[in-house]
C-alpha positions, 0 to 999 in steps of 0.5 A: 490503855488500862482498866480493871475487871468490872461487870458488864451488861451481859452479867458476866465479869466485866458494873458499867464501863465507859463506852458500854453502849457503843457498838463493839466494832466502834469501841475503843480497843481498851474498853472492848478488851475490858468488856471481854474481862481483861483487867491489865491493859498496859503496854509493858504488862503488870510487871513493868507497872511494878517496876515503875512503882518500885522506881518511884519508891512511894512511901508513907510521906508521899503525896501521890497523884495518878493521872487516868487511873482507869479502873484502878489496877495500879491505884490498888498497888499504890494504896497498899504503900499507904501514901500520906495522900492519894489523888486520882484524876479521871475523865470517865465517870464510870471508871472513877466510880470503880476507883472510888471503891478502893478509896478510904478516908479524906486523904484518898480521892478520885476527881473528875477532870483532865490530866492537862488541867487538874485544878490541883495547887502548884507544888502539891505532890511528891509523886505523879504517874500515869500509864498508857494515856500519853500515847493516845495524845498528840505531841502538843497534848503530851506536852500539856500533860507533862507540863501539868505534872511539872506544875503540881510536883514539888522540886525533886518530885518524881514523875513516872510514865508507862507508855508505848515506845517506837524503836529504834530511835532512828526509825524511818519517818514514813514507817513511823507514820505507818505504825501510828496509822495502823495502830490508830485504825486497829484500836479505834482511837488515836495512837501517837507513840514516839521513840525513846529519844522523843519521850525523853526529850518531851520530859526534859523540855518540861524541866525533868531529868530522866534517871530511870528507863525500863522496857518490856516487849509490847506483848499485850495480846500474846498468850504468855503475857495474858496469863502473866497479867491475868492469872490462868483463871482470868486468862481462860475467862477472857478467852472464853468471852472472846470465843462466845462473841464473834464481833469482839473476836474479829476486832480483837484478832485484827488488833492482835494482827497489827500488834504482831506486824509491828512488834519489832518496832514497838515496846512497852517503856517506863521512864522515871523523871525528877523535877529540877529546881529548888 
C-alpha cells in the first residue's frame, strides 16, 4: 500500500484521491488512510524504502521504471538521484496526476497502465521497483508482474520489491490462510502475502538472482512508526482527522487490531534481485 498527501473534498490536507466517492466503510484501506492524511503506507515504512533504494544504487546513467507509484513518495526520492530516465506505470488516473506534479522534462513520465503489461520495450530499463502492490495480487498475477519486470530489464538490471512477508517460512498452511483472509477483510482488498522463501522463489523462477533481503517490523499503524514516517506534525494531523471522523476511526481501528493480532507473523520486507543472462 502507498500514497502521499493530497487534498480531499473536506478541504483538509489530503486533490482528488482514488475512491474519493466510495463510502468510507467500503474504501480500500490504503486510500482511506490517505484520505485521513497519511502519506507513507509501506509495510516496512519509509526507512525500508530508503534501504531498498540504497541497495538499488540508482545513478545518473540509470533508466528507472517504477510500478504503481501511488502518489509519489518514492518517486520524489528517486528523482532526487537524477536518473537518465524515469518512467512510472500507474493504473489510477488520480494518483498519476499527483505523480506528474513532480516530473520535469521529456525523460520523466507517468503512464497509465498495468504493471503486468507496461507496453515498454524489451530490455529498456536498468532498474525496476515496486512497493506494496504485489501483495495485493494472486500468485499468478505476481508472476506476471515479476515476469514483466524481467522482460523490460536489461541483463544485469536490478529489481527491487517492498512487500509484506509472512513469517516463519514453515508456518502452518491453515494459519497462513487465516492471516490472508483477515487481512483482506480488514483492508477491503485482496491481500495475498507469502513467506520469505516463497517471495524468493517467485523472483528466481522469473530469471532473477536475489542478493539483498532486508526486513522491518510491520508496524504501519503503530504510533512510533507513524511519527517516524510522517513527522510529529503529520502524525498529529492524521490522528486529529481520525478523531473527527467516527466511521473512519472505526474502520482504521479494526485494521490496526488485525495488524496487531498477527504482528508476530507479518513483516515488511524488501528484496533486491538481479536479472540473469547476457
